Structures are given as structure tokens and as C-alpha cells.
N, C-alpha and C positions, 0 to 999 in steps of 0.2 A: 540101368543107368550107371555110368562110370563115376567112380569116386576119385577125386584128385586131392591129395593132401599137399598143402603148401605151408611151409614154416615161415612165419612172419618174423622179421627182424626189426629192431628198433629203427624207426625212421621218423621223418618229419610228418606232421599231419597231412600235408599235401601228398607225400609219398604213400602214406597209408591209404588215403582215399583212392589214389590211382591204382594201388595194388588190389584194393577191395573191388573196384570197378572191373579190373582185369579178371579177378577170380569169379565174380558174378557172371561176367560175359562168358568165360570158359565153361562154367557150370551149365549155362543155358545152351551153349553150342553142343557140348558133349551129351546133354540129355536129349537133345534133338537127334543126335546121331545114333544113340543107343537103341531107340525103338521108334517105330512109325505107327502112330495111332490112326492114321487116315487110311490104312490098307487092312481092312478086316479080312480074315481068312475063313474059308469054309471049315467046318469041324473035321479034323483029321487031315487037313490039306495044308501044304505049305505055300501054295500059290495064292497071291492076293486076289480077292474077289473084285471083279471089274464092276465099277459103278459109273454111271453117266454123271457128268458135272452138273451142278445146280446153277442155273443162270440167275444171278442176282444183280439187278441194276441199282446203282448207288444213288439214284435220284428219287425225289418225291415228284410224282407226275403232275405237271401243270395242265390246265385245261387246253383243249384244242378248239378254239373258237370257230364258229361257222360263218362269221361275218368278216368284214374287212380287217378286223383285229388279228386275223390270221397272218397278216403281213407284218405285224409288229415282231420285235425280237422275242418277247415272251410267247406270242402266238406260234411263231415258227418253232421255238424250242418245245412247246407243249405238243404240237402236232407230230414232231419228230419223235418225241418220247412215246406217244401213243403208238406210232408205227413200230418203234423198237419193241414195245411190250407185245404188240400183236404178232410180230414176226418171231419174237422169242418163244411164244406159245406154240407157234407152228414148228419151230426148230425142235423144241422138246418133244412134240408129237412125232415128228419124223425120226428123231434119234431113237425113240422108244420102239418104233416100228422096225427100224433097221437092226437095233440091238437084239430084239427078240428073234431075228432070223439068223444071227451069227453063232458060230461055234464059240466055246469059251476063249480060245486064243484070239479069235477075231473080235470078240467083245472087249477084251482087254486093250488091244491096240486101237480099236475104234474109240473107246472112252478116252484114251490118252490123246488121240487125235483131236477130239472135241475140246478137251481141256486146252490143248495147244492153240486151237482155232480161237477160242475165247481170249486167250492171252494175246494172240496176234491182233485180234480186233481192237482190244483195249489199247495196245501199244501203238498200232498204226493210227488210230483215230486221235490219240493223244498227240502224236507227232504232227498230224495235220492241223489240229487245233492250236498247237503251240506257236504256230506262225502268227496267231492273233492273241497271244497271251495278254491278259488284262483288258482286252476289248470286249464289248458287248456281243460281238459276233462269235467269240471263242466257243461258248457252249452250243451255239447253233451249228457250227462246223463239226464239233464232236458228235452231236446227236444225229445230224444228217449223214455223217460218215458211217456211224454204227448202223443206222437204218439201211443204208445202201449195202453195206457188207452183209447184213442179215439177209437181204433179198438174194444176193449172189449165193450165199451159203445154202439158202433154201433150194435154189435151183440145183446145186451140187448134191444135196441130200436126196432130192426127188429123183435125180438120175440114178443114184446108188440104190435107192429103194426099188425103182423099176427093174434095175439089173438083178437084184436079189429075187424079185418075184418071178423072173423068167429063167431062172437057172434050174 
């Protein structure tokens, strides 16, 4: 961790507060730059160990009704959330199968690609849902978007997995 020394001069209380905020911010930023705790290394190796991202959905799953309540906003959200969780589990399974067949360099870039895909899914679906910000349809749009992108990603992972099996 980098240590930065700053000499404080006599200032007004507001000036002192802003200097303290600046120093605290600088300390946080430099400590983040000094080391990375999210990239564990193998014993005796300097290369980061590749790990697959953990998919964590930020919602508490609503029920998916089997009746006409499925057509309500809460029903639509609940059913989409169940689809997201179902496809998330399939994505994790496909990722693990692919990951196990790759060489170390391939594992590293594959894991980074999966992290990027998750970030893309979140950003893209947030953008789509933002058109309905504050409306009751906003979470429906986000959830159906994420479920749809998951389906497409599963097709991509399945094709990659088949390709690896036949090499």
C-alpha cells in the first residue's frame, strides 16, 4: 500500500473538511492500485489464477403463478426471474464444462469474457429498461431482457462446448 504524507496548513473548517475528504479518497484509490486481492495466484507462480465469475442476481424471486395472474406485472416479473435463475444455472454448468477443457491461458481469457458478458447483460438490460424508468413495466422489461440474453448466451456456450468436444 502506498503511503502519502500531506502537511495540513491552517484553514477554515470547510477547507479542512474538503482536504480530509480528498486525503481519504486518495488513500482509498492508492490502496486499490497497490494490490489486487481478487486475483489469487498459484503457489510459486506470478500468473493470476483464472476463476469463473459467480452469477448473483440482485432480486428476491417472486412467485411465477400458473393461473391468469401470470399476466399481471408481478406475475410477469416472477416468471421472468424464474427463467433467469433457470438459465443462470445452465450457464454455470456450461461454463464449467468449457473451462475444464481449456488450457490455462484459454481459461483466463474465457473467464474474463464471461465477466464481460455479465457486465454487458446488466448494462444493456438497464438501458432497455431505462426507457420505462419509474413505470411498473420497467422491472418487467429488465427481467425479460436478461432472460432473453441468457437464452442466446446458452446457445453460444453450447456451440463452443460442441466445438471443444470435437477437436
